[in-house]
ZAKOLKOL-640066 format. One record per residue: x, y negated, z of N, C-alpha, C in turn; chain; residue number from 1; residue in three letters. Coordinates in nm, 4 decimals. Each point is the difference from the previous one (the first is absolute). Layout:
<rec n_px="X" n_py="Y" n_pz="Z" ca_px="X" ca_py="Y" ca_pz="Z" c_px="X" c_py="Y" c_pz="Z" chain="A" n="NUM" res="ALA"/>
...
! end
This chain:
<rec n_px="5.1305" n_py="3.2459" n_pz="4.3362" ca_px="0.0757" ca_py="-0.0815" ca_pz="-0.0919" c_px="-0.0969" c_py="-0.0727" c_pz="-0.0928" chain="A" n="1" res="MET"/>
<rec n_px="0.0166" n_py="-0.1293" n_pz="-0.0147" ca_px="-0.0817" ca_py="-0.0805" ca_pz="-0.0903" c_px="0.0755" c_py="-0.0186" c_pz="-0.1311" chain="A" n="2" res="ASN"/>
<rec n_px="-0.0639" n_py="0.0371" n_pz="-0.1087" ca_px="0.0610" ca_py="-0.0176" ca_pz="-0.1301" c_px="-0.0240" c_py="-0.1412" c_pz="-0.0496" chain="A" n="3" res="LEU"/>
<rec n_px="0.0999" n_py="-0.0534" n_pz="-0.0674" ca_px="-0.0135" ca_py="-0.1298" ca_pz="-0.0653" c_px="0.0032" c_py="0.0244" c_pz="-0.1506" chain="A" n="4" res="ALA"/>
<rec n_px="-0.0930" n_py="-0.0602" n_pz="-0.0700" ca_px="-0.0060" ca_py="0.0143" ca_pz="-0.1445" c_px="0.0404" c_py="-0.1307" c_pz="-0.0659" chain="A" n="5" res="PHE"/>
<rec n_px="0.0802" n_py="0.0107" n_pz="-0.1053" ca_px="0.0302" ca_py="-0.1134" ca_pz="-0.0859" c_px="-0.0505" c_py="0.0361" c_pz="-0.1388" chain="A" n="6" res="THR"/>
<rec n_px="-0.0209" n_py="-0.1006" n_pz="-0.0833" ca_px="-0.0631" ca_py="0.0226" ca_pz="-0.1299" c_px="0.0754" c_py="-0.0705" c_pz="-0.1121" chain="A" n="7" res="PHE"/>
<rec n_px="-0.0001" n_py="0.0626" n_pz="-0.1172" ca_px="0.0449" ca_py="-0.0649" ca_pz="-0.1229" c_px="-0.1263" c_py="-0.0667" c_pz="-0.0573" chain="A" n="8" res="ASN"/>
<rec n_px="-0.0164" n_py="-0.1270" n_pz="0.0309" ca_px="-0.1227" ca_py="-0.0695" ca_pz="-0.0386" c_px="-0.0121" c_py="-0.0165" c_pz="-0.1511" chain="A" n="9" res="TYR"/>
<rec n_px="0.1122" n_py="-0.0007" n_pz="-0.0736" ca_px="-0.0073" ca_py="-0.0064" ca_pz="-0.1460" c_px="-0.0688" c_py="0.1244" c_pz="-0.0551" chain="A" n="10" res="ASP"/>
<rec n_px="0.0359" n_py="0.1160" n_pz="0.0521" ca_px="-0.0620" ca_py="0.1251" ca_pz="-0.0441" c_px="-0.1485" c_py="0.0016" c_pz="0.0330" chain="A" n="11" res="SER"/>
<rec n_px="-0.0343" n_py="-0.0424" n_pz="0.1207" ca_px="-0.1406" ca_py="-0.0023" ca_pz="0.0396" c_px="-0.0806" c_py="-0.0951" c_pz="-0.0878" chain="A" n="12" res="LEU"/>
<rec n_px="0.0557" n_py="-0.1160" n_pz="-0.0267" ca_px="-0.0705" ca_py="-0.1001" ca_pz="-0.0807" c_px="-0.0225" c_py="0.0511" c_pz="-0.1425" chain="A" n="13" res="LYS"/>
<rec n_px="0.1033" n_py="0.0586" n_pz="-0.0606" ca_px="-0.0131" ca_py="0.0523" ca_pz="-0.1369" c_px="-0.1117" c_py="0.1030" c_pz="-0.0107" chain="A" n="14" res="ARG"/>
<rec n_px="-0.0113" n_py="0.0853" n_pz="0.1011" ca_px="-0.0983" ca_py="0.1085" ca_pz="-0.0044" c_px="-0.1318" c_py="-0.0349" c_pz="0.0682" chain="A" n="15" res="ALA"/>
<rec n_px="-0.0099" n_py="-0.1217" n_pz="0.0521" ca_px="-0.1214" ca_py="-0.0435" ca_pz="0.0699" c_px="-0.0345" c_py="0.0951" c_pz="0.1149" chain="A" n="16" res="LYS"/>
<rec n_px="0.1026" n_py="0.0266" n_pz="0.0819" ca_px="-0.0140" ca_py="0.0848" ca_pz="0.1179" c_px="0.0320" c_py="-0.0857" c_pz="0.1214" chain="A" n="17" res="VAL"/>
<rec n_px="-0.0802" n_py="0.0111" n_pz="0.1036" ca_px="0.0237" ca_py="-0.0783" ca_pz="0.1210" c_px="0.0860" c_py="0.0792" c_pz="0.0991" chain="A" n="18" res="SER"/>
<rec n_px="0.0677" n_py="-0.0691" n_pz="0.0904" ca_px="0.0729" ca_py="0.0715" ca_pz="0.1056" c_px="-0.0925" c_py="0.0914" c_pz="0.0814" chain="A" n="19" res="PRO"/>
<rec n_px="-0.1221" n_py="-0.0450" n_pz="0.0268" ca_px="-0.0944" ca_py="0.0838" ca_pz="0.0746" c_px="-0.0315" c_py="0.1296" c_pz="-0.0745" chain="A" n="20" res="ASP"/>
<rec n_px="-0.0143" n_py="-0.0072" n_pz="-0.1320" ca_px="-0.0263" ca_py="0.1216" ca_pz="-0.0780" c_px="0.1180" c_py="0.0968" c_pz="0.0101" chain="A" n="21" res="GLU"/>
<rec n_px="0.1215" n_py="-0.0528" n_pz="-0.0010" ca_px="0.1181" ca_py="0.0860" ca_pz="0.0156" c_px="-0.0070" c_py="0.0747" c_pz="0.1328" chain="A" n="22" res="CYS"/>
<rec n_px="-0.0325" n_py="-0.0708" n_pz="0.1046" ca_px="-0.0067" ca_py="0.0616" ca_pz="0.1327" c_px="-0.1158" c_py="0.0994" c_pz="0.0099" chain="A" n="23" res="LEU"/>
<rec n_px="-0.1089" n_py="-0.0265" n_pz="-0.0716" ca_px="-0.1123" ca_py="0.0938" ca_pz="-0.0033" c_px="0.0429" c_py="0.1319" c_pz="-0.0637" chain="A" n="24" res="GLU"/>
<rec n_px="0.0764" n_py="-0.0075" n_pz="-0.1094" ca_px="0.0489" ca_py="0.1216" ca_pz="-0.0653" c_px="0.0910" c_py="0.0769" c_pz="0.0956" chain="A" n="25" res="VAL"/>
<rec n_px="0.0892" n_py="-0.0713" n_pz="0.0679" ca_px="0.0913" ca_py="0.0674" ca_pz="0.0925" c_px="-0.0738" c_py="0.0617" c_pz="0.1182" chain="A" n="26" res="LEU"/>
<rec n_px="-0.1170" n_py="-0.0522" n_pz="0.0329" ca_px="-0.0808" ca_py="0.0552" ca_pz="0.1094" c_px="-0.0919" c_py="0.1134" c_pz="-0.0473" chain="A" n="27" res="ALA"/>
<rec n_px="-0.0137" n_py="0.0185" n_pz="-0.1304" ca_px="-0.0871" ca_py="0.1034" ca_pz="-0.0559" c_px="0.0498" c_py="0.1385" c_pz="0.0446" chain="A" n="28" res="ASP"/>
<rec n_px="-0.0812" n_py="0.0755" n_pz="0.0741" ca_px="0.0464" ca_py="0.1312" ca_pz="0.0476" c_px="0.0185" c_py="0.1024" c_pz="-0.1117" chain="A" n="29" res="PRO"/>
<rec n_px="-0.0519" n_py="-0.0271" n_pz="-0.1187" ca_px="0.0101" ca_py="0.0940" ca_pz="-0.1120" c_px="0.0991" c_py="-0.0458" c_pz="-0.1062" chain="A" n="30" res="PHE"/>
<rec n_px="0.0782" n_py="-0.1021" n_pz="0.0286" ca_px="0.0981" ca_py="-0.0497" ca_pz="-0.0974" c_px="0.1026" c_py="0.1090" c_pz="-0.0306" chain="A" n="31" res="LYS"/>
<rec n_px="0.0583" n_py="-0.0090" n_pz="-0.1163" ca_px="0.1042" ca_py="0.0932" ca_pz="-0.0424" c_px="0.1248" c_py="-0.0814" c_pz="-0.0322" chain="A" n="32" res="THR"/>
<rec n_px="0.1124" n_py="0.0682" n_pz="-0.0231" ca_px="0.1234" ca_py="-0.0741" ca_pz="-0.0262" c_px="0.1005" c_py="0.0825" c_pz="-0.0783" chain="A" n="33" res="PHE"/>
<rec n_px="0.0999" n_py="-0.0704" n_pz="-0.0509" ca_px="0.1215" ca_py="0.0631" ca_pz="-0.0506" c_px="0.1162" c_py="-0.0912" c_pz="0.0363" chain="A" n="34" res="TYR"/>
<rec n_px="0.1153" n_py="0.0594" n_pz="0.0160" ca_px="0.1184" ca_py="-0.0778" ca_pz="0.0342" c_px="0.0557" c_py="-0.0647" c_pz="-0.1253" chain="A" n="35" res="ASP"/>
<rec n_px="0.0244" n_py="-0.1290" n_pz="0.0089" ca_px="0.0582" ca_py="-0.0784" ca_pz="-0.1090" c_px="0.1512" c_py="-0.0023" c_pz="0.0195" chain="A" n="36" res="ASP"/>
<rec n_px="0.0711" n_py="-0.0498" n_pz="-0.0999" ca_px="0.1447" ca_py="-0.0138" ca_pz="0.0127" c_px="0.0333" c_py="-0.1012" c_pz="0.1088" chain="A" n="37" res="LEU"/>
<rec n_px="0.1136" n_py="0.0169" n_pz="0.0694" ca_px="0.0391" ca_py="-0.0997" ca_pz="0.1005" c_px="0.0173" c_py="-0.1375" c_pz="-0.0636" chain="A" n="38" res="PRO"/>
<rec n_px="-0.0152" n_py="-0.1028" n_pz="0.0826" ca_px="0.0164" ca_py="-0.1378" ca_pz="-0.0472" c_px="0.1474" c_py="-0.0293" c_pz="-0.0261" chain="A" n="39" res="SER"/>
<rec n_px="0.0276" n_py="-0.1167" n_pz="-0.0562" ca_px="0.1387" ca_py="-0.0415" ca_pz="-0.0231" c_px="0.0765" c_py="-0.0104" c_pz="0.1312" chain="A" n="40" res="GLN"/>
<rec n_px="-0.0707" n_py="-0.0229" n_pz="0.1088" ca_px="0.0629" ca_py="-0.0064" ca_pz="0.1329" c_px="0.0231" c_py="0.1391" c_pz="0.0581" chain="A" n="41" res="ARG"/>
<rec n_px="-0.0517" n_py="0.1018" n_pz="-0.0683" ca_px="0.0130" ca_py="0.1369" ca_pz="0.0490" c_px="-0.1115" c_py="0.0415" c_pz="0.0939" chain="A" n="42" res="GLY"/>
<rec n_px="-0.1015" n_py="-0.0826" n_pz="0.0131" ca_px="-0.1127" ca_py="0.0311" ca_pz="0.0884" c_px="-0.0945" c_py="0.0988" c_pz="-0.0675" chain="A" n="43" res="SER"/>
<rec n_px="-0.0555" n_py="0.0939" n_pz="0.0765" ca_px="-0.0971" ca_py="0.0936" ca_pz="-0.0580" c_px="-0.1274" c_py="-0.0728" c_pz="-0.0406" chain="A" n="44" res="PRO"/>
<rec n_px="-0.0630" n_py="0.0516" n_pz="-0.1063" ca_px="-0.1253" ca_py="-0.0585" ca_pz="-0.0489" c_px="-0.0988" c_py="0.1114" c_pz="-0.0290" chain="A" n="45" res="ARG"/>
<rec n_px="-0.1261" n_py="-0.0313" n_pz="0.0180" ca_px="-0.1069" ca_py="0.0969" ca_pz="-0.0235" c_px="-0.1159" c_py="-0.0714" c_pz="-0.0698" chain="A" n="46" res="ARG"/>
<rec n_px="-0.0610" n_py="0.0691" n_pz="-0.0965" ca_px="-0.1167" ca_py="-0.0513" ca_pz="-0.0705" c_px="-0.1234" c_py="0.0707" c_pz="0.0549" chain="A" n="47" res="MET"/>
<rec n_px="-0.0922" n_py="-0.0792" n_pz="0.0540" ca_px="-0.1243" ca_py="0.0512" ca_pz="0.0568" c_px="-0.1148" c_py="-0.0246" c_pz="-0.0969" chain="A" n="48" res="TRP"/>
<rec n_px="-0.0908" n_py="0.0944" n_pz="-0.0098" ca_px="-0.1203" ca_py="-0.0133" ca_pz="-0.0824" c_px="-0.1195" c_py="0.0266" c_pz="0.0909" chain="A" n="49" res="VAL"/>
<rec n_px="-0.0891" n_py="-0.0985" n_pz="0.0070" ca_px="-0.1160" ca_py="0.0157" ca_pz="0.0860" c_px="-0.1063" c_py="-0.1033" c_pz="-0.0319" chain="A" n="50" res="GLY"/>
<rec n_px="-0.1005" n_py="-0.0031" n_pz="0.0827" ca_px="-0.1162" ca_py="-0.0849" ca_pz="-0.0246" c_px="-0.0113" c_py="-0.1121" c_pz="0.1026" chain="A" n="51" res="TYR"/>
<rec n_px="-0.0529" n_py="-0.1124" n_pz="-0.0477" ca_px="-0.0356" ca_py="-0.1105" ca_pz="0.0881" c_px="-0.1392" c_py="0.0269" c_pz="0.0566" chain="A" n="52" res="THR"/>
<rec n_px="-0.0451" n_py="-0.0861" n_pz="0.0875" ca_px="-0.1340" ca_py="0.0156" ca_pz="0.0571" c_px="-0.1094" c_py="-0.0188" c_pz="-0.1043" chain="A" n="53" res="LEU"/>
<rec n_px="0.0324" n_py="-0.0669" n_pz="-0.1119" ca_px="-0.0975" ca_py="-0.0184" ca_pz="-0.1078" c_px="0.0189" c_py="0.1031" c_pz="-0.1113" chain="A" n="54" res="THR"/>
<rec n_px="0.0708" n_py="0.1117" n_pz="0.0325" ca_px="0.0198" ca_py="0.1123" ca_pz="-0.0934" c_px="0.0863" c_py="-0.0354" c_pz="-0.1210" chain="A" n="55" res="GLU"/>
<rec n_px="0.0865" n_py="-0.0962" n_pz="0.0139" ca_px="0.0950" ca_py="-0.0342" ca_pz="-0.1062" c_px="0.1246" c_py="0.0871" c_pz="0.0195" chain="A" n="56" res="ARG"/>
<rec n_px="0.0365" n_py="0.0803" n_pz="-0.1016" ca_px="0.1176" ca_py="0.0874" ca_pz="0.0131" c_px="0.1247" c_py="-0.0761" c_pz="-0.0438" chain="A" n="57" res="ARG"/>
<rec n_px="0.0942" n_py="-0.0113" n_pz="0.0922" ca_px="0.1221" ca_py="-0.0761" ca_pz="-0.0241" c_px="0.1227" c_py="0.0861" c_pz="0.0238" chain="A" n="58" res="LEU"/>
<rec n_px="0.1107" n_py="-0.0423" n_pz="-0.0627" ca_px="0.1306" ca_py="0.0563" ca_pz="0.0337" c_px="0.0789" c_py="-0.1096" c_pz="0.0700" chain="A" n="59" res="GLU"/>
<rec n_px="0.0572" n_py="0.0355" n_pz="0.1129" ca_px="0.0703" ca_py="-0.0950" ca_pz="0.0850" c_px="0.1414" c_py="0.0535" c_pz="0.0237" chain="A" n="60" res="ILE"/>
<rec n_px="0.1004" n_py="-0.0768" n_pz="-0.0410" ca_px="0.1385" ca_py="0.0387" ca_pz="0.0217" c_px="0.0528" c_py="-0.0621" c_pz="0.1281" chain="A" n="61" res="GLY"/>
<rec n_px="0.0554" n_py="0.0840" n_pz="0.0875" ca_px="0.0512" ca_py="-0.0470" ca_pz="0.1286" c_px="0.1486" c_py="0.0326" c_pz="0.0097" chain="A" n="62" res="VAL"/>
<rec n_px="0.0782" n_py="-0.1019" n_pz="0.0337" ca_px="0.1423" ca_py="0.0173" ca_pz="0.0292" c_px="0.0164" c_py="-0.0055" c_pz="0.1512" chain="A" n="63" res="GLU"/>
<rec n_px="0.0658" n_py="0.1003" n_pz="0.0546" ca_px="0.0175" ca_py="0.0095" ca_pz="0.1448" c_px="0.1346" c_py="-0.0621" c_pz="0.0366" chain="A" n="64" res="TYR"/>
<rec n_px="-0.0046" n_py="-0.1282" n_pz="0.0401" ca_px="0.1222" ca_py="-0.0766" ca_pz="0.0239" c_px="0.0660" c_py="0.0349" c_pz="0.1327" chain="A" n="65" res="LEU"/>
<rec n_px="-0.0760" n_py="0.0027" n_pz="0.1052" ca_px="0.0475" ca_py="0.0337" ca_pz="0.1341" c_px="-0.1078" c_py="0.0841" c_pz="0.0647" chain="A" n="66" res="LYS"/>
<rec n_px="0.0261" n_py="0.0467" n_pz="0.1185" ca_px="-0.0979" ca_py="0.0874" ca_pz="0.0643" c_px="-0.1343" c_py="-0.0680" c_pz="0.0231" chain="A" n="67" res="SER"/>
<rec n_px="-0.0030" n_py="-0.1326" n_pz="0.0044" ca_px="-0.1252" ca_py="-0.0691" ca_pz="0.0283" c_px="-0.0414" c_py="-0.0998" c_pz="-0.1078" chain="A" n="68" res="ASP"/>
<rec n_px="0.0671" n_py="0.0011" n_pz="-0.1158" ca_px="-0.0348" ca_py="-0.0912" ca_pz="-0.1098" c_px="-0.0254" c_py="0.0804" c_pz="-0.1270" chain="A" n="69" res="ILE"/>
<rec n_px="-0.1175" n_py="-0.0207" n_pz="-0.0576" ca_px="-0.0361" ca_py="0.0636" ca_pz="-0.1262" c_px="-0.0316" c_py="-0.1103" c_pz="-0.1005" chain="A" n="70" res="GLU"/>
<rec n_px="0.0718" n_py="0.0017" n_pz="-0.1130" ca_px="-0.0176" ca_py="-0.1023" ca_pz="-0.1035" c_px="-0.0825" c_py="0.0577" c_pz="-0.1139" chain="A" n="71" res="HIS"/>
<rec n_px="-0.1140" n_py="-0.0597" n_pz="-0.0252" ca_px="-0.0842" ca_py="0.0414" ca_pz="-0.1123" c_px="0.0503" c_py="-0.0746" c_pz="-0.1225" chain="A" n="72" res="ILE"/>
<rec n_px="0.0725" n_py="0.0743" n_pz="-0.0857" ca_px="0.0670" ca_py="-0.0599" ca_pz="-0.1160" c_px="-0.0814" c_py="0.0128" c_pz="-0.1275" chain="A" n="73" res="TYR"/>
<rec n_px="-0.1045" n_py="0.0818" n_pz="0.0025" ca_px="-0.0754" ca_py="0.0293" ca_pz="-0.1224" c_px="-0.1449" c_py="0.0291" c_pz="0.0378" chain="A" n="74" res="HIS"/>
<rec n_px="-0.0917" n_py="-0.0561" n_pz="-0.0761" ca_px="-0.1426" ca_py="0.0288" ca_pz="0.0213" c_px="-0.0743" c_py="-0.0252" c_pz="-0.1300" chain="A" n="75" res="ALA"/>
<rec n_px="-0.0854" n_py="0.0953" n_pz="-0.0368" ca_px="-0.0864" ca_py="-0.0160" ca_pz="-0.1175" c_px="-0.1000" c_py="0.1139" c_pz="-0.0046" chain="A" n="76" res="ARG"/>
<rec n_px="-0.0921" n_py="-0.0101" n_pz="-0.0955" ca_px="-0.0949" ca_py="0.1079" ca_pz="-0.0233" c_px="0.0804" c_py="0.1267" c_pz="-0.0276" chain="A" n="77" res="LYS"/>
<rec n_px="-0.0404" n_py="0.1108" n_pz="0.0598" ca_px="0.0743" ca_py="0.1254" ca_pz="-0.0152" c_px="0.0023" c_py="0.0441" c_pz="-0.1458" chain="A" n="78" res="ALA"/>
<rec n_px="0.1200" n_py="0.0262" n_pz="-0.0490" ca_px="0.0195" ca_py="0.0472" ca_pz="-0.1363" c_px="-0.0041" c_py="0.1526" c_pz="-0.0023" chain="A" n="79" res="GLN"/>
<rec n_px="-0.0361" n_py="0.0579" n_pz="-0.1139" ca_px="-0.0124" ca_py="0.1458" ca_pz="-0.0118" c_px="0.1275" c_py="0.0720" c_pz="0.0422" chain="A" n="80" res="ASN"/>
<rec n_px="0.1150" n_py="-0.0534" n_pz="-0.0379" ca_px="0.1275" ca_py="0.0654" ca_pz="0.0341" c_px="0.0182" c_py="0.0080" c_pz="0.1520" chain="A" n="81" res="GLU"/>
<rec n_px="-0.0305" n_py="-0.1089" n_pz="0.0689" ca_px="0.0129" ca_py="0.0006" ca_pz="0.1464" c_px="-0.1003" c_py="0.0949" c_pz="0.0640" chain="A" n="82" res="SER"/>
<rec n_px="-0.1209" n_py="0.0021" n_pz="-0.0521" ca_px="-0.1021" ca_py="0.0907" ca_pz="0.0536" c_px="0.0452" c_py="0.1444" c_pz="-0.0121" chain="A" n="83" res="ILE"/>
<rec n_px="0.0566" n_py="0.0358" n_pz="-0.1154" ca_px="0.0458" ca_py="0.1368" ca_pz="-0.0217" c_px="0.1211" c_py="0.0343" c_pz="0.0864" chain="A" n="84" res="LYS"/>
<rec n_px="0.0901" n_py="-0.0949" n_pz="0.0203" ca_px="0.1211" ca_py="0.0263" ca_pz="0.0790" c_px="-0.0276" c_py="0.0105" c_pz="0.1486" chain="A" n="85" res="ARG"/>
<rec n_px="-0.1005" n_py="-0.0726" n_pz="0.0455" ca_px="-0.0321" ca_py="0.0000" ca_pz="0.1442" c_px="-0.0731" c_py="0.1292" c_pz="0.0343" chain="A" n="86" res="ALA"/>
<rec n_px="0.0460" n_py="0.0670" n_pz="0.1022" ca_px="-0.0634" ca_py="0.1247" ca_pz="0.0425" c_px="-0.0455" c_py="-0.0145" c_pz="0.1438" chain="A" n="87" res="VAL"/>
<rec n_px="-0.1038" n_py="0.0720" n_pz="0.0323" ca_px="-0.0546" ca_py="-0.0070" ca_pz="0.1364" c_px="0.0908" c_py="0.0748" c_pz="0.0966" chain="A" n="88" res="HIS"/>
<rec n_px="0.0361" n_py="-0.0669" n_pz="0.1086" ca_px="0.0783" ca_py="0.0608" ca_pz="0.1068" c_px="-0.0675" c_py="-0.0289" c_pz="0.1317" chain="A" n="89" res="ARG"/>
<rec n_px="-0.0011" n_py="0.0942" n_pz="0.0883" ca_px="-0.0606" ca_py="-0.0208" ca_pz="0.1311" c_px="0.1065" c_py="-0.0180" c_pz="0.1057" chain="A" n="90" res="GLU"/>
! end
């Protein structure tokens, strides 16, 4: 199955985060997460905390719209609250 990613470009622009950096965090094998509240559409959402290839720690919010579409609705430098909430899961 090939995943398709969509992005909230306003969020990325505000935080000076690129789409590639978001995907790098999602590919980080040591990333952590916590479940966020469902979206207004009722879709599940998860906040990921991980590193880019240049060691930038970011928090990336993903809304799971369909089985093959993931919408990155939030991206910015990882905040202390998100770091503390995200726990390592294998």
